C-alpha positions in Angstrom: -120.4 -91.4 38.7 -117.0 -91.1 40.3 -114.3 -89.4 38.3 -111.1 -91.4 37.5 -107.6 -90.0 37.2 -104.3 -91.7 36.4 -101.0 -91.4 38.3 -97.6 -93.0 38.3 -95.7 -94.0 41.4 -92.5 -95.8 42.3 -91.5 -97.9 45.3 -89.7 -96.0 48.0 -86.7 -97.9 49.3 -85.8 -95.7 52.3 -88.3 -94.9 55.0 -88.4 -92.6 57.9 -88.5 -88.8 58.4 -85.1 -88.2 56.9 -85.9 -90.1 53.7 -89.3 -88.4 53.4 -87.6 -85.0 53.7 -85.1 -85.9 51.0 -87.9 -87.1 48.7 -89.7 -83.7 49.1 -86.5 -81.9 48.4 -86.3 -83.7 45.1 -89.9 -82.6 44.2 -91.4 -86.0 45.2 -94.3 -86.7 47.6 -94.0 -89.7 50.0 -97.0 -92.0 50.0 -98.2 -95.5 51.1 -100.6 -98.0 49.6 -102.5 -100.6 51.6 -105.8 -102.5 51.6 -107.3 -105.7 50.1 -105.0 -107.9 52.1 -101.7 -106.4 50.9 -98.9 -105.2 53.1 -98.4 -101.5 53.4 -95.9 -100.4 50.7 -94.1 -97.0 50.8 -94.3 -95.1 47.5 -93.4 -91.7 46.1 -95.0 -89.6 43.4 -94.0 -86.5 41.4 -95.4 -83.5 43.4 -96.5 -81.5 40.3 -98.3 -84.4 38.7 -100.2 -85.1 41.9 -101.3 -81.5 42.3 -102.4 -81.4 38.7 -104.4 -84.6 38.9 -106.3 -83.4 42.0 -107.4 -80.1 40.5 -111.1 -79.8 40.1 -112.0 -83.2 41.6 -113.2 -84.4 45.0 -110.2 -86.4 46.2 -112.2 -88.6 48.7 -114.6 -89.8 46.0 -112.2 -89.9 43.0 -110.9 -93.3 41.8 -107.1 -93.1 41.3 -105.6 -95.6 38.8 -102.2 -95.9 40.3 -99.4 -97.4 38.1 -96.6 -98.9 40.3 -93.7 -100.6 38.6 -95.8 -101.4 35.5 -98.8 -102.7 37.3 -102.0 -100.6 37.6 -104.4 -100.8 40.5 -107.5 -98.9 41.4 -107.3 -96.9 44.6 -109.0 -94.3 46.7 -107.3 -91.6 48.6 -107.8 -92.1 52.3 -105.8 -89.2 53.6 -103.9 -86.2 52.3 -101.5 -84.4 54.6 -100.5 -80.8 53.8 -97.9 -78.5 55.1 -99.1 -76.5 58.1 -98.3 -73.2 56.4 -97.9 -73.8 52.7 -100.5 -75.6 50.5 -97.9 -78.3 49.6 -99.0 -81.9 49.9 -96.5 -83.8 52.1 -98.0 -87.3 52.3 -100.8 -89.4 50.7 -102.5 -92.6 51.8 -103.9 -94.8 49.0 -106.3 -97.6 49.6 -106.5 -100.4 47.0 -110.1 -101.4 45.8 -111.5 -104.1 43.7 -114.5 -103.9 41.4 -116.5 -106.7 43.2 -116.0 -105.4 46.7 -118.0 -102.6 48.3 -116.0 -99.7 49.9 -116.9 -97.2 52.6 -116.1 -93.6 51.9 -117.4 -90.1 52.4 -119.0 -88.0 49.6 -119.7 -84.3 49.6 -123.2 -82.9 49.8 -123.9 -80.0 47.4 -127.1 -77.8 47.9 -129.0 -76.9 44.8 -131.4 -73.9 44.4 -132.4 -70.8 46.4 -134.8 -71.5 49.3 -138.2 -69.8 49.4 -137.3 -68.4 52.9 -134.3 -66.7 51.5 -136.0 -65.3 48.4 -139.1 -64.0 50.0 -138.4 -63.5 53.7 -134.8 -62.5 53.9 -133.7 -65.7 55.7 -130.3 -67.3 55.7 -129.4 -70.8 54.3 -127.2 -72.7 56.7 -125.5 -75.9 55.6 -124.8 -77.9 58.8 -123.5 -81.2 57.3 -121.2 -81.1 54.2 -120.5 -84.8 53.6 -122.0 -88.2 54.4 -120.5 -91.7 54.6 -121.8 -94.4 52.2 -121.1 -98.0 51.3 -121.0 -98.7 47.6 -119.4 -100.7 44.8 -116.5 -98.8 43.1 -118.4 -98.6 39.9 -121.3 -96.8 41.6 -119.3 -94.2 43.6 -120.9 -90.8 43.1 -118.5 -87.8 42.9 -121.0 -85.8 45.0 -124.6 -85.9 46.3 -127.0 -83.0 45.4 -129.9 -81.9 47.6 -132.7 -79.5 46.3 -133.4 -76.7 48.9 -135.8 -74.5 46.8 -138.9 -75.3 48.9 -137.4 -74.5 52.3 -139.1 -71.8 54.2 -137.8 -70.1 57.4 -137.6 -72.7 60.1 -137.6 -75.7 57.6 -134.7 -78.2 57.5 -133.6 -81.1 55.4 -131.9 -84.2 56.9 -129.8 -87.2 55.8 -133.0 -89.2 55.3 -134.0 -86.8 52.6 -131.0 -87.8 50.4 -131.3 -90.2 47.6 -128.1 -92.0 46.5 -128.6 -94.8 43.9 -127.0 -98.1 44.5 -125.5 -97.0 47.8 -126.2 -97.5 51.5 -126.0 -94.4 53.6 -124.2 -95.0 56.8 -124.5 -91.5 58.4 -127.3 -91.0 61.0 -130.6 -90.4 59.1 -131.7 -87.7 61.6 -128.6 -85.6 61.1 -129.5 -82.1 59.7 -128.1 -81.3 56.3 -129.4 -77.7 55.8 -131.8 -75.3 57.4 -133.2 -71.8 56.8 -132.9 -69.5 59.7 -134.5 -66.0 60.3 -132.7 -62.9 59.2 -129.9 -62.0 61.6 -130.4 -58.7 63.5 -128.2 -55.9 62.4 -125.5 -55.1 64.9 -125.5 -51.5 66.3 -122.2 -49.9 65.3 -120.0 -48.8 68.2 -119.3 -45.1 68.5 -116.1 -44.0 66.8 -113.3 -42.5 69.0 -114.0 -39.1 67.3 -117.6 -39.2 68.3 -116.7 -40.2 71.8 -114.5 -37.1 72.3 -117.4 -34.8 71.2 -119.5 -35.8 74.2 -119.5 -32.8 76.7 -118.1 -33.5 80.1 -120.5 -32.8 83.0 -120.0 -29.5 84.8 -118.4 -29.7 88.3 -120.9 -28.4 90.9 -119.6 -27.6 94.3 -121.3 -26.3 97.4 -120.7 -22.6 98.1 -119.6 -22.0 101.6 -121.2 -19.3 103.7 -119.5 -15.9 103.1 -118.1 -16.8 99.7 -121.4 -15.8 98.0 -121.3 -12.3 99.6 -117.7 -11.8 98.7 -118.4 -12.7 95.1 -121.3 -10.3 94.9 -119.2 -7.5 96.4 -116.4 -8.1 93.9 -118.9 -8.0 91.1 -120.2 -4.5 92.3 -116.7 -3.1 92.5 -116.7 -2.7 96.3 -114.4 -4.2 98.9 -115.4 -7.4 100.4 -117.2 -6.9 103.8 -115.3 -8.0 106.9 -117.0 -10.8 108.8 -118.8 -9.7 111.9 -117.2 -10.5 115.3 -118.8 -13.4 117.0 -120.6 -12.9 120.3 -118.4 -13.2 123.3 -115.2 -12.5 121.4 -112.6 -10.3 123.1 -112.6 -6.6 121.8 -109.7 -5.7 119.5 -106.8 -3.9 121.3 -106.3 -0.2 120.5 -103.2 0.6 118.5 -100.3 1.9 120.7 -99.1 5.4 119.9 -95.4 5.8 120.0 -94.2 8.7 122.2 -92.1 11.4 120.5 -88.5 11.3 121.6 -87.5 14.0 124.2 -91.0 15.3 124.6 -93.7 15.1 127.2 -97.1 14.0 126.9 -99.6 16.7 126.3 
């Protein structure tokens, strides 16, 4: 059955962002209460008492006995707003309920057991849906719904229609999958480390040896002077070197 916790609240006279900011500065949490034909009333609660009351319970399916100015009413939490960075609660919506009227709410689904496909075939259990919506009298609100998954083999699934919730009407689509066992995930191939990548030898540069370069290389290796290239056919003969006449002398 649903858990019940008690909290005290006081009416909040000032409204708006500025007033809410001031309340938080004083260690209070702004809130509202509505439902069952009553006008929406602004409230505020002590932040530390609220955090303590919600520890270890499912807020959506926990009945809150809220004392406001000496009068206690049963409520459900419809919404909790938290700070975008810190875990602090910054606003709460309470919905008043009566014992004789059914309410709609969402309850968490908890999987129980270890599937056969996980134990014996290395499969992975995947929970697709984590809560379902029901319609129920306040006295019959469950704090959670349990679903046995021990018999599931690889490829098997359980759906909303497999849930059993006494004295409650399930409003969530019956064909919605709750849990399934999938085959083992393939191991990912690890990417090479930067150190390993640098150890890969670079390919040698191969260039085409031009004609004549091979002979010069061989001659240099044997210790001889490189051979002069032969004159091409039709080329003009080289001119003889001009001998300089000695000064003051005749040609012999």
